[in-house]
C-alpha positions in Angstrom: -23.3 5.1 -1.3 -25.1 1.5 -1.0 -24.5 -1.4 -3.2 -28.3 -2.3 -2.5 -31.0 -2.0 -5.0 -34.9 -2.0 -4.0 -34.9 -5.4 -6.2 -32.7 -6.8 -2.9 -36.0 -6.4 -0.6 -38.6 -8.8 -0.9 -41.6 -8.6 1.3 -43.0 -11.9 2.7 -46.2 -13.0 4.4 -46.2 -13.9 8.3 -46.2 -17.8 7.6 -43.1 -17.4 5.4 -41.6 -14.9 8.0 -42.3 -17.2 11.0 -40.9 -20.2 9.1 -37.6 -18.2 8.1 -37.0 -16.9 11.6 -38.5 -19.8 13.8 -40.7 -17.2 15.6 -44.7 -17.8 15.7 -46.9 -15.4 13.9 -48.1 -14.4 17.2 -44.5 -13.5 18.3 -44.0 -11.2 15.2 -47.1 -9.5 15.8 -46.2 -8.8 19.4 -42.9 -7.6 18.3 -44.7 -5.1 15.8 -46.9 -4.1 18.3 -44.2 -3.4 21.0 -42.2 -1.7 18.3 -39.3 -4.1 18.2 -40.0 -4.4 14.6 -40.6 -0.8 13.1 -43.3 -0.1 10.6 -42.2 0.8 7.0 -38.9 -0.6 7.8 -39.3 -4.4 9.2 -42.9 -4.6 7.9 -45.6 -2.8 6.0 -49.3 -2.6 6.3 -50.8 -3.4 3.0 -54.3 -2.8 4.5 -56.1 -3.2 7.6 -55.7 -7.2 7.4 -52.5 -7.9 5.6 -49.0 -7.2 6.9 -45.8 -8.1 4.9 -42.3 -8.4 6.2 -39.1 -7.1 4.8 -37.4 -10.5 4.1 -33.8 -9.0 4.2 -34.1 -6.8 7.1 -36.0 -9.5 9.3 -33.2 -11.8 8.9 -30.6 -9.1 9.5 -32.7 -8.1 12.6 -32.7 -11.8 14.1 -29.0 -12.0 13.4 -27.9 -8.4 14.7 -30.5 -6.8 17.0 -28.7 -7.7 20.1 -25.4 -8.5 19.2 -24.4 -5.9 16.7 -27.2 -3.0 16.5 -25.0 -0.8 14.5 -24.8 -3.3 11.7 -28.5 -3.5 11.8 -28.8 0.3 11.7 -26.5 0.3 8.7 -28.8 -2.5 6.9 -31.8 0.0 7.6 -29.8 3.0 6.2 -29.1 0.8 3.1 -32.7 -0.1 2.5 -33.9 3.4 2.9 -31.3 4.5 0.5 -32.5 2.1 -2.1 -36.0 3.3 -2.3 -37.2 5.2 -5.2 -38.2 8.2 -3.0 -34.6 8.5 -1.9 -33.2 8.5 -5.3 -31.8 11.9 -6.6 -33.8 13.2 -9.4 -31.9 14.0 -12.5 -32.7 17.0 -14.7 -33.2 16.1 -18.3 -31.6 18.1 -21.2 -33.9 20.2 -23.0 -33.2 20.0 -26.7 
C-alpha cells in the first residue's frame, strides 16, 4: 500500500512547471504532444485552453525518466493508488 495521499499531488500551470523544471513552456507542450509526458498522469486538460501539470510526478519524471524509469513507474503507481477512484469502497453497517 502507498504512503501517498491525494493531498500530496498538486497541479500547477505551465509557467510554474517551466520554472520548476527549467524547461520552456514550448518544450513541455512538445513533450505532451509526443507522449513523453502522459495525459492524466503528468498533466491534465482542464478545458480546451487550460493544461495543468502534476508537480510531484513532473519533478520525479525529470529526475528519473532516463536514469531510473522503474522508480518513476512506481511513483505513477503510487499516484494512481492515491486517487479516490482507486480507493476500496467500504460497506456501511445497517442498524
